[in-house]
C-alpha positions as CSV (number, residue, x, y, z in Angstrom):
1,M,26.5,-3.2,1.3
2,Q,28.3,-4.1,-2.0
3,N,31.8,-2.8,-2.3
4,K,32.2,-0.1,-5.0
5,D,34.4,-0.8,-8.0
6,L,37.2,1.6,-7.5
7,D,39.0,0.5,-10.6
8,I,36.9,3.0,-12.5
9,L,39.0,5.8,-10.9
10,Q,42.1,4.7,-12.8
11,E,41.4,6.7,-15.9
12,F,40.7,10.0,-14.1
13,N,42.9,13.0,-13.0
14,I,42.5,14.6,-9.6
15,L,43.6,18.1,-8.5
16,Y,44.1,18.2,-4.7
17,L,44.5,21.6,-3.0
18,E,45.6,21.4,0.7
19,D,48.0,23.7,2.6
20,D,48.9,21.1,5.3
21,E,52.0,19.5,3.8
22,N,51.8,16.3,5.8
23,L,48.2,15.7,4.9
24,L,48.8,16.7,1.3
25,K,51.6,14.1,1.0
26,H,49.7,11.3,2.8
27,T,46.5,11.7,0.9
28,K,48.4,12.0,-2.4
29,D,50.4,8.8,-1.7
30,V,47.1,6.9,-1.1
31,L,45.2,8.3,-4.0
32,E,47.9,7.8,-6.6
33,D,47.4,4.1,-6.2
34,F,43.8,4.5,-7.4
35,V,43.7,7.3,-10.0
36,N,45.4,8.1,-13.2
37,N,47.2,11.3,-12.0
38,I,46.9,13.3,-8.9
39,Y,48.2,16.9,-8.9
40,A,48.8,17.9,-5.3
41,V,49.4,21.6,-4.6
42,K,49.4,24.0,-1.6
43,T,48.1,27.2,-3.1
44,S,45.2,28.3,-5.3
45,K,47.7,29.9,-7.7
46,E,49.3,26.5,-8.3
47,A,45.9,24.9,-8.6
48,L,44.7,27.4,-11.2
49,D,47.9,26.8,-13.2
50,I,47.2,23.0,-13.2
51,L,43.6,23.6,-14.3
52,L,44.7,25.7,-17.2
53,N,47.3,23.2,-18.4
54,K,46.1,19.8,-17.5
55,K,42.9,17.8,-17.9
56,I,41.3,17.6,-14.5
57,D,38.2,15.5,-13.7
58,V,37.6,16.2,-10.0
59,I,38.9,18.9,-7.6
60,I,39.5,18.1,-3.9
61,S,40.0,21.3,-2.0
62,D,40.4,22.3,1.7
63,I,38.2,25.2,2.6
64,L,40.6,27.1,5.0
65,L,44.0,27.5,3.3
66,E,46.9,29.7,4.5
67,N,45.8,33.3,3.8
68,E,43.2,31.9,1.3
69,N,39.8,30.4,1.2
70,G,38.9,27.3,-0.9
71,I,35.3,28.6,-1.4
72,D,36.7,31.8,-3.0
73,F,39.0,29.7,-5.2
74,L,36.0,27.7,-6.5
75,K,34.0,31.0,-7.1
76,H,37.0,32.3,-9.0
77,I,37.3,29.3,-11.4
78,K,33.5,29.2,-11.9
79,E,33.7,32.8,-13.0
80,K,36.2,31.7,-15.6
81,N,33.7,29.0,-16.7
82,I,35.8,26.2,-15.4
83,I,33.1,23.7,-14.2
84,I,34.6,20.6,-12.5
85,P,33.0,18.4,-9.9
86,T,34.4,19.3,-6.4
87,I,34.8,17.7,-3.0
88,L,35.5,20.2,-0.2
89,T,37.4,19.2,3.0
90,T,37.5,21.1,6.3
91,A,38.3,20.7,9.9
92,H,35.4,23.1,10.7
93,T,31.6,22.5,10.9
94,D,30.7,26.2,10.5
95,T,27.3,26.3,8.8
96,K,28.3,29.2,6.7
97,Y,30.8,27.1,4.8
98,L,28.2,24.4,4.2
99,L,25.7,26.9,2.8
100,D,28.4,28.4,0.6
101,A,29.3,24.9,-0.7
102,I,25.6,24.2,-1.4
103,K,25.3,27.4,-3.3
104,L,28.3,26.4,-5.4
105,K,26.7,23.0,-6.1
106,V,29.7,21.2,-4.6
107,E,29.3,17.5,-5.0
108,N,30.5,16.6,-1.5
109,Y,31.7,18.0,1.8
110,I,34.1,15.9,4.0
111,I,35.0,16.7,7.6
112,K,38.6,16.3,8.6
113,P,40.3,14.1,9.6
114,I,39.7,12.6,6.1
115,N,38.5,9.1,6.0
116,I,40.1,7.7,2.9
117,K,37.3,5.2,2.3
118,D,34.8,8.0,2.4
119,L,36.9,10.0,0.0
120,L,37.3,7.1,-2.4
121,D,33.6,6.3,-2.3
122,S,32.8,10.0,-3.0
123,L,35.2,10.0,-6.0
124,H,33.5,6.8,-7.2
125,D,30.0,8.3,-6.9
126,I,31.0,11.4,-8.8
127,L,32.8,9.6,-11.6
128,L,30.6,6.6,-12.1
129,P,28.0,8.5,-14.2
130,I,30.8,9.8,-16.5
131,V,32.0,6.2,-17.0
132,Q,28.5,5.0,-17.7
133,Q,27.9,7.8,-20.2
134,K,31.1,6.8,-22.0
135,E,29.8,3.3,-22.3
136,I,26.5,4.4,-23.6
137,Q,28.2,6.7,-26.1
138,K,30.4,3.8,-27.2
139,S,27.3,1.7,-27.9
140,I,25.7,4.6,-29.8
141,N,28.9,5.0,-31.8
142,V,28.9,1.3,-32.7
143,I,25.3,1.5,-34.0
144,K,25.9,4.7,-35.9
145,T,29.1,3.5,-37.5
146,I,27.5,0.2,-38.5
147,S,24.7,2.1,-40.2
148,A,27.4,4.0,-42.2
149,V,28.9,0.9,-43.8
150,T,27.3,-1.5,-46.3
151,D,29.0,-4.8,-45.6
152,S,27.7,-6.6,-42.5
153,K,30.9,-8.6,-42.3
154,Q,32.7,-5.4,-41.2
155,V,30.7,-5.1,-38.0
156,D,33.3,-6.9,-35.9
157,I,36.0,-4.5,-37.2
158,V,33.9,-1.5,-36.2
159,K,33.5,-2.9,-32.7
160,F,37.2,-3.7,-32.5
161,I,38.1,-0.1,-33.5
162,I,35.7,1.5,-31.0
163,N,36.7,-0.8,-28.2
164,N,40.4,-0.1,-28.7
165,L,40.2,3.7,-28.8
166,D,42.5,5.5,-26.4
167,K,41.3,8.4,-24.2
168,D,41.9,10.8,-27.1
169,N,39.8,8.7,-29.5
170,L,42.9,7.5,-31.3
171,F,43.1,4.0,-32.8
172,T,46.5,2.6,-33.7
173,A,47.0,-0.7,-35.6
174,S,48.2,-2.0,-39.0
175,Y,46.0,-4.0,-41.3
176,S,47.9,-7.2,-40.4
177,E,47.5,-6.5,-36.7
178,I,43.8,-6.1,-37.1
179,M,43.5,-9.2,-39.2
180,E,45.3,-11.2,-36.4
181,E,42.5,-10.1,-34.0
182,V,39.5,-10.4,-36.4
183,S,38.9,-12.9,-39.1
184,I,38.5,-10.7,-42.2
185,S,40.1,-10.5,-45.7
186,K,42.5,-7.6,-46.4
187,P,40.4,-6.3,-49.4
188,T,37.3,-6.1,-47.1
189,L,39.3,-4.4,-44.4
190,I,40.7,-1.9,-46.8
191,K,37.2,-1.2,-48.2
192,L,35.9,-0.5,-44.7
193,F,38.7,1.9,-43.9
194,K,38.2,3.7,-47.2
195,E,34.4,4.0,-46.5
196,L,35.0,5.3,-43.0
197,S,37.6,7.8,-44.2
198,E,35.3,9.1,-47.0
199,K,32.6,9.6,-44.4
200,N,35.2,11.4,-42.1
201,I,34.5,8.9,-39.3
202,L,38.1,7.7,-39.3
203,V,40.7,10.5,-39.9
204,K,44.2,9.4,-40.6
205,V,46.6,11.1,-38.2
206,Q,49.8,9.3,-39.1
207,H,51.0,5.9,-40.2
208,K,48.7,3.2,-38.6
209,T,47.0,5.8,-36.4
210,Y,43.4,7.1,-36.9
211,R,41.3,9.5,-35.0
212,F,37.7,8.4,-34.5
213,N,35.6,11.4,-35.2
214,E,32.3,11.2,-33.2
215,T,31.1,14.5,-34.7
216,A,30.8,13.0,-38.2
217,L,28.3,10.4,-36.8
218,N,25.8,13.2,-36.0
219,S,25.2,13.8,-39.7
220,L,24.5,10.2,-40.6
């Protein structure tokens, strides 16, 4: 079987809820080499605080916590309309937990001791569709943005902008820096930025920094 590309995990943030301190530290130490950020906590109170203050892409939670239940925690956050893909871990094979996990539409259920390869593969399978959707959206944005400009010579600049957006859809570069990467005259470049700004596709945030506004493409 072909190995999965675990590099895709690098842009995602994981919340890990586990009351066994040794397991918490060990799994965190392994996962932090693969993901963007891993927030490792021992209680649902700490986990909820992370969810309310950080961007979390996947939750990994033990079912049986000290004086708590991971299933109840997931029910609680769903009631708050916090819908995040989840992997449950447990040392128990009680059918009740599995049925509860299915009802909550949990993405995976891993029996302890945790096999790190299985955990990484599960994270990959959950996050791959998100990565693929981002790539599809990127292509759609290129096409829609091209249709918004009149000069075909500007296509390379549009691609350059979209391919260099950060996770917050921000593009940062001066005209000269862009011209070093793409062969285009400064007047043509200025004209393009003006057109994109007028159409509210590029919104200037500060000097040399623009936000790419996907919403504006929907009206084109």
